[in-house]
Backbone as JSON Lines, residues from 0, in Angstrom:
{"i":0,"aa":"M","n":[125.73,235.72,89.37],"ca":[124.58,236.59,89.32],"c":[123.84,236.52,90.73]}
{"i":1,"aa":"R","n":[123.82,238.0,91.44],"ca":[123.3,237.86,93.11],"c":[121.57,238.08,92.76]}
{"i":2,"aa":"M","n":[121.22,237.5,93.87],"ca":[119.69,237.79,93.88],"c":[119.69,238.63,94.93]}
{"i":3,"aa":"R","n":[118.3,239.48,94.92],"ca":[118.08,240.52,95.67],"c":[117.12,239.79,96.72]}
{"i":4,"aa":"L","n":[117.34,240.62,97.9],"ca":[116.46,240.03,99.0],"c":[114.77,239.87,98.61]}
{"i":5,"aa":"A","n":[114.47,240.71,97.72],"ca":[113.06,240.83,97.54],"c":[112.62,239.51,96.57]}
{"i":6,"aa":"D","n":[113.77,239.23,95.62],"ca":[113.5,238.3,94.76],"c":[113.53,236.69,95.26]}
{"i":7,"aa":"R","n":[114.07,236.63,96.73],"ca":[114.28,235.0,97.39],"c":[112.97,234.8,97.68]}
{"i":8,"aa":"Q","n":[112.96,233.32,97.46],"ca":[111.81,232.83,97.98],"c":[111.71,232.45,99.52]}
{"i":9,"aa":"T","n":[110.48,232.34,100.01],"ca":[110.67,232.0,101.51],"c":[110.51,230.74,101.86]}
{"i":10,"aa":"K","n":[111.15,230.24,102.72],"ca":[111.14,228.86,103.25],"c":[109.82,228.66,103.74]}
{"i":11,"aa":"W","n":[109.7,227.3,103.75],"ca":[108.24,226.28,104.3],"c":[107.96,226.87,105.61]}
{"i":12,"aa":"N","n":[108.9,227.3,106.56],"ca":[108.5,227.85,107.9],"c":[108.42,229.13,108.08]}
{"i":13,"aa":"E","n":[108.4,230.02,107.07],"ca":[108.54,231.39,107.26],"c":[107.2,232.06,106.65]}
{"i":14,"aa":"V","n":[106.85,233.08,107.31],"ca":[105.46,233.67,106.72],"c":[106.12,234.94,106.06]}
{"i":15,"aa":"P","n":[105.59,235.07,104.64],"ca":[106.1,236.32,103.92],"c":[105.97,237.64,104.58]}
{"i":16,"aa":"G","n":[107.14,238.14,104.61],"ca":[106.92,239.61,105.2],"c":[107.36,239.79,106.78]}
{"i":17,"aa":"M","n":[107.54,238.43,107.5],"ca":[107.68,238.48,108.57],"c":[109.01,237.62,109.06]}
{"i":18,"aa":"P","n":[109.96,238.2,109.23],"ca":[111.25,237.35,109.45],"c":[111.37,236.75,110.7]}
{"i":19,"aa":"L","n":[111.9,235.56,110.82],"ca":[112.07,234.9,112.06],"c":[112.79,235.91,113.1]}
{"i":20,"aa":"T","n":[112.31,236.01,114.37],"ca":[112.98,236.74,115.24],"c":[113.91,235.82,116.3]}
{"i":21,"aa":"F","n":[115.07,236.58,116.94],"ca":[115.79,235.71,117.37],"c":[115.89,236.34,118.83]}
{"i":22,"aa":"Q","n":[115.87,235.37,119.93],"ca":[115.63,235.79,121.22],"c":[117.12,235.42,121.74]}
{"i":23,"aa":"Q","n":[117.26,235.96,122.92],"ca":[118.68,235.72,123.61],"c":[119.01,234.14,124.01]}
{"i":24,"aa":"G","n":[119.77,233.56,123.52],"ca":[120.11,232.2,123.73],"c":[119.55,230.99,122.75]}
{"i":25,"aa":"G","n":[119.0,231.76,121.67],"ca":[118.72,230.78,120.85],"c":[117.37,231.13,119.67]}
{"i":26,"aa":"I","n":[116.7,230.45,119.21],"ca":[115.82,230.64,118.02],"c":[114.6,230.83,118.62]}
{"i":27,"aa":"A","n":[113.74,231.68,118.03],"ca":[112.31,232.0,118.68],"c":[111.36,231.03,118.55]}
{"i":28,"aa":"M","n":[110.79,230.48,119.36],"ca":[109.57,229.4,119.6],"c":[110.28,228.04,119.92]}
{"i":29,"aa":"Q","n":[111.61,228.11,120.43],"ca":[112.12,227.2,121.07],"c":[112.21,227.2,122.49]}
{"i":30,"aa":"R","n":[111.52,226.13,123.08],"ca":[111.26,226.1,124.63],"c":[112.53,225.56,125.32]}
{"i":31,"aa":"V","n":[112.61,226.15,126.34],"ca":[113.59,226.01,127.33],"c":[113.44,224.62,127.67]}
{"i":32,"aa":"K","n":[114.13,223.43,127.65],"ca":[113.99,222.2,128.53],"c":[114.88,222.18,129.48]}
{"i":33,"aa":"H","n":[114.23,222.4,130.96],"ca":[115.19,222.28,131.99],"c":[115.33,220.72,132.32]}
{"i":34,"aa":"P","n":[116.72,220.57,132.77],"ca":[116.99,219.26,133.15],"c":[116.5,219.01,134.46]}
{"i":35,"aa":"P","n":[116.1,217.55,134.53],"ca":[115.38,216.92,135.65],"c":[116.38,217.02,136.84]}
{"i":36,"aa":"I","n":[115.74,217.28,138.03],"ca":[116.22,217.27,139.16],"c":[116.49,215.59,139.54]}
{"i":37,"aa":"R","n":[117.9,215.34,139.84],"ca":[118.38,214.06,139.91],"c":[117.88,213.44,141.2]}
{"i":38,"aa":"N","n":[117.87,214.3,142.31],"ca":[117.53,213.75,143.54],"c":[116.23,213.74,144.1]}
{"i":39,"aa":"K","n":[115.2,214.11,143.03],"ca":[113.91,214.03,143.45],"c":[113.07,213.11,142.59]}
{"i":40,"aa":"I","n":[112.14,212.63,143.06],"ca":[111.28,211.8,142.27],"c":[109.72,212.61,141.6]}
{"i":41,"aa":"D","n":[109.64,212.81,140.5],"ca":[108.6,213.38,140.3],"c":[107.37,212.44,139.74]}
{"i":42,"aa":"M","n":[106.3,212.24,140.58],"ca":[105.2,211.38,140.58],"c":[104.37,211.85,139.21]}
{"i":43,"aa":"T","n":[104.66,213.15,138.44],"ca":[103.78,213.44,137.44],"c":[104.26,212.88,136.27]}
{"i":44,"aa":"D","n":[105.53,212.44,136.45],"ca":[106.15,211.96,135.31],"c":[105.91,210.31,134.98]}
{"i":45,"aa":"P","n":[105.31,209.94,134.07],"ca":[105.16,208.63,134.13],"c":[106.2,207.73,133.7]}
{"i":46,"aa":"A","n":[107.1,208.14,133.08],"ca":[108.58,207.48,132.81],"c":[109.26,207.53,134.35]}
{"i":47,"aa":"Q","n":[109.32,208.46,135.02],"ca":[110.02,208.2,136.09],"c":[109.45,207.59,137.28]}
{"i":48,"aa":"V","n":[108.09,207.45,137.16],"ca":[107.5,206.52,138.25],"c":[107.65,204.98,137.78]}
{"i":49,"aa":"R","n":[107.38,204.86,136.45],"ca":[107.7,203.32,135.87],"c":[109.46,203.05,136.29]}
{"i":50,"aa":"A","n":[110.18,203.86,136.23],"ca":[111.65,203.81,136.48],"c":[111.77,203.43,137.76]}
{"i":51,"aa":"W","n":[111.42,204.25,138.62],"ca":[111.59,204.22,140.24],"c":[110.86,202.97,140.66]}
{"i":52,"aa":"T","n":[109.85,202.67,140.21],"ca":[109.08,201.25,140.72],"c":[109.88,199.98,140.28]}
{"i":53,"aa":"K","n":[110.21,200.32,139.13],"ca":[111.04,198.88,138.57],"c":[112.38,198.84,139.39]}
{"i":54,"aa":"R","n":[113.01,199.99,139.69],"ca":[114.26,200.06,140.47],"c":[113.92,199.6,141.89]}
{"i":55,"aa":"L","n":[113.33,200.05,142.38],"ca":[113.03,199.66,143.87],"c":[112.09,198.49,143.98]}
{"i":56,"aa":"R","n":[111.64,197.9,142.85],"ca":[110.75,196.49,143.05],"c":[109.53,196.91,143.92]}
{"i":57,"aa":"I","n":[108.87,197.74,143.77],"ca":[107.64,198.15,144.49],"c":[106.52,198.47,143.42]}
{"i":58,"aa":"R","n":[105.26,198.53,144.12],"ca":[104.0,199.18,143.14],"c":[104.13,200.59,143.1]}
{"i":59,"aa":"A","n":[103.29,201.1,142.2],"ca":[103.24,202.79,141.98],"c":[102.64,203.12,143.21]}
{"i":60,"aa":"D","n":[101.44,202.29,143.68],"ca":[100.78,202.9,144.98],"c":[101.59,202.76,146.06]}
{"i":61,"aa":"D","n":[102.47,201.77,146.43],"ca":[103.33,201.69,147.51],"c":[104.26,203.18,147.34]}
{"i":62,"aa":"L","n":[104.98,203.46,146.1],"ca":[105.8,204.43,145.79],"c":[105.06,205.96,146.41]}
{"i":63,"aa":"K","n":[103.88,205.94,145.72],"ca":[103.2,207.22,145.99],"c":[102.77,207.3,147.66]}
{"i":64,"aa":"A","n":[102.56,206.46,148.5],"ca":[102.4,206.17,149.75],"c":[103.8,206.57,150.4]}
{"i":65,"aa":"L","n":[104.85,206.26,150.0],"ca":[105.97,206.49,150.62],"c":[106.35,207.87,150.53]}
{"i":66,"aa":"I","n":[106.43,208.42,149.15],"ca":[106.61,209.76,148.9],"c":[105.62,210.57,149.82]}
{"i":67,"aa":"E","n":[104.45,210.23,150.06],"ca":[103.58,211.06,150.94],"c":[104.18,211.12,152.27]}
{"i":68,"aa":"K","n":[104.68,209.8,152.58],"ca":[105.2,209.72,154.09],"c":[106.53,210.46,154.1]}
{"i":69,"aa":"V","n":[107.6,210.35,153.52],"ca":[108.98,210.72,153.72],"c":[109.47,211.9,152.76]}
{"i":70,"aa":"G","n":[108.61,212.11,151.85],"ca":[108.97,213.27,150.89],"c":[109.42,212.33,149.47]}
{"i":71,"aa":"N","n":[109.83,213.39,148.56],"ca":[110.14,212.92,147.2],"c":[111.57,212.82,146.91]}
{"i":72,"aa":"S","n":[112.42,212.77,147.97],"ca":[113.95,212.78,147.96],"c":[114.11,211.14,147.71]}
{"i":73,"aa":"V","n":[115.02,210.92,146.66],"ca":[115.3,209.52,146.28],"c":[116.1,208.71,147.52]}
{"i":74,"aa":"S","n":[116.8,209.58,148.09],"ca":[117.65,208.87,149.27],"c":[116.72,208.51,150.3]}
{"i":75,"aa":"A","n":[115.34,209.39,150.49],"ca":[114.63,209.18,151.77],"c":[113.79,207.95,151.36]}
{"i":76,"aa":"V","n":[113.37,207.86,150.05],"ca":[112.6,206.94,149.55],"c":[113.41,205.54,149.52]}
{"i":77,"aa":"T","n":[114.5,205.52,149.17],"ca":[115.4,204.45,149.02],"c":[115.59,203.96,150.37]}
{"i":78,"aa":"K","n":[115.95,204.6,151.42],"ca":[116.3,204.28,152.75],"c":[114.85,203.54,153.33]}
{"i":79,"aa":"E","n":[113.76,204.24,153.22],"ca":[112.5,203.65,153.73],"c":[112.18,202.42,153.41]}
{"i":80,"aa":"V","n":[112.5,202.17,151.82],"ca":[112.09,200.92,151.31],"c":[113.03,199.74,151.73]}
{"i":81,"aa":"E","n":[114.37,200.34,152.08],"ca":[115.38,199.0,152.63],"c":[115.19,198.8,154.05]}
{"i":82,"aa":"L","n":[114.71,199.85,154.77],"ca":[114.2,199.82,155.96],"c":[112.96,198.81,156.19]}
{"i":83,"aa":"G","n":[112.15,198.96,155.51],"ca":[110.84,198.07,155.42],"c":[111.33,196.79,155.1]}
{"i":84,"aa":"R","n":[112.19,196.51,154.32],"ca":[112.44,195.14,153.64],"c":[113.23,194.29,154.82]}
{"i":85,"aa":"M","n":[114.14,195.29,155.53],"ca":[114.82,194.6,156.71],"c":[113.96,194.35,157.8]}
{"i":86,"aa":"S","n":[113.07,194.88,157.98],"ca":[112.01,194.9,159.26],"c":[111.25,193.39,158.57]}
{"i":87,"aa":"Q","n":[111.14,193.31,157.52],"ca":[110.27,192.03,156.89],"c":[111.18,190.78,157.24]}
{"i":88,"aa":"Q","n":[112.44,191.07,156.73],"ca":[113.18,189.8,156.82],"c":[113.52,189.39,158.3]}
{"i":89,"aa":"A","n":[113.72,190.44,159.41],"ca":[114.1,190.23,160.71],"c":[112.54,189.51,161.49]}
{"i":90,"aa":"S","n":[111.51,189.66,160.89],"ca":[110.29,189.32,161.52],"c":[110.05,187.78,160.83]}
{"i":91,"aa":"G","n":[110.75,187.41,159.88],"ca":[110.75,186.11,159.18],"c":[109.8,186.09,158.26]}
{"i":92,"aa":"P","n":[109.54,185.0,157.54],"ca":[109.01,185.06,156.42],"c":[107.43,185.01,156.85]}
{"i":93,"aa":"Q","n":[106.43,185.46,156.48],"ca":[105.05,185.66,156.63],"c":[104.31,184.23,156.89]}
{"i":94,"aa":"S","n":[104.48,183.33,155.74],"ca":[103.79,182.09,155.74],"c":[104.79,180.99,155.13]}
{"i":95,"aa":"E","n":[105.08,180.12,156.09],"ca":[106.07,178.98,155.44],"c":[105.3,177.75,155.13]}
{"i":96,"aa":"P","n":[105.59,177.52,154.16],"ca":[104.6,176.27,153.88],"c":[104.92,175.01,154.59]}
{"i":97,"aa":"S","n":[104.09,174.41,155.28],"ca":[104.26,173.19,156.13],"c":[104.58,172.16,155.53]}
{"i":98,"aa":"I","n":[105.71,171.26,155.94],"ca":[106.13,170.15,155.46],"c":[105.79,168.94,156.37]}
{"i":99,"aa":"P","n":[105.1,167.94,155.95],"ca":[104.78,166.73,156.87],"c":[106.14,166.1,157.23]}
{"i":100,"aa":"S","n":[106.35,165.81,158.58],"ca":[107.44,165.46,159.13],"c":[107.88,163.89,158.41]}
{"i":101,"aa":"D","n":[106.88,163.26,157.79],"ca":[107.38,161.99,157.24],"c":[107.67,162.32,155.87]}
{"i":102,"aa":"A","n":[107.62,163.32,155.15],"ca":[108.11,163.78,153.81],"c":[109.37,164.36,153.95]}
{"i":103,"aa":"E","n":[109.81,164.68,155.03],"ca":[111.3,165.1,155.07],"c":[112.32,163.86,154.8]}
{"i":104,"aa":"P","n":[113.47,164.06,154.26],"ca":[114.45,163.13,154.16],"c":[114.85,162.48,155.31]}
{"i":105,"aa":"K","n":[115.19,161.21,155.52],"ca":[115.79,160.84,156.8],"c":[117.41,160.65,156.43]}
{"i":106,"aa":"L","n":[118.22,161.31,157.38],"ca":[119.74,160.92,157.07],"c":[120.06,159.89,158.07]}
{"i":107,"aa":"A","n":[120.89,159.03,157.29],"ca":[121.71,157.99,157.97],"c":[122.6,158.83,159.11]}
{"i":108,"aa":"P","n":[122.98,158.19,160.21],"ca":[123.82,158.68,161.19],"c":[125.29,158.11,160.77]}
{"i":109,"aa":"I","n":[126.36,159.04,160.85],"ca":[127.66,158.53,160.18],"c":[128.24,157.62,161.25]}
């Protein structure tokens, strides 16, 4: 037994009398999701900010300042972070704890 088109019930997502229209490349109402640009940091995306601050081990404010300075290129930001760390290591630790000379262990001559 064949059902006629007029006898068929509408689906939950169809409006009676208005068939779904198809657009080129897919279903109507389906948004095109563009893939993220892999070599740029998007400061408007909280997930990217969180991931890059964790990966680079810097604060979000520092990341924002770096992006304003060198741009949002991943390689430029990474390079700037590494240069900053290298310059900090070259200048030495900022504050060393002072150890009294009598607290240091004495080594016996061999």
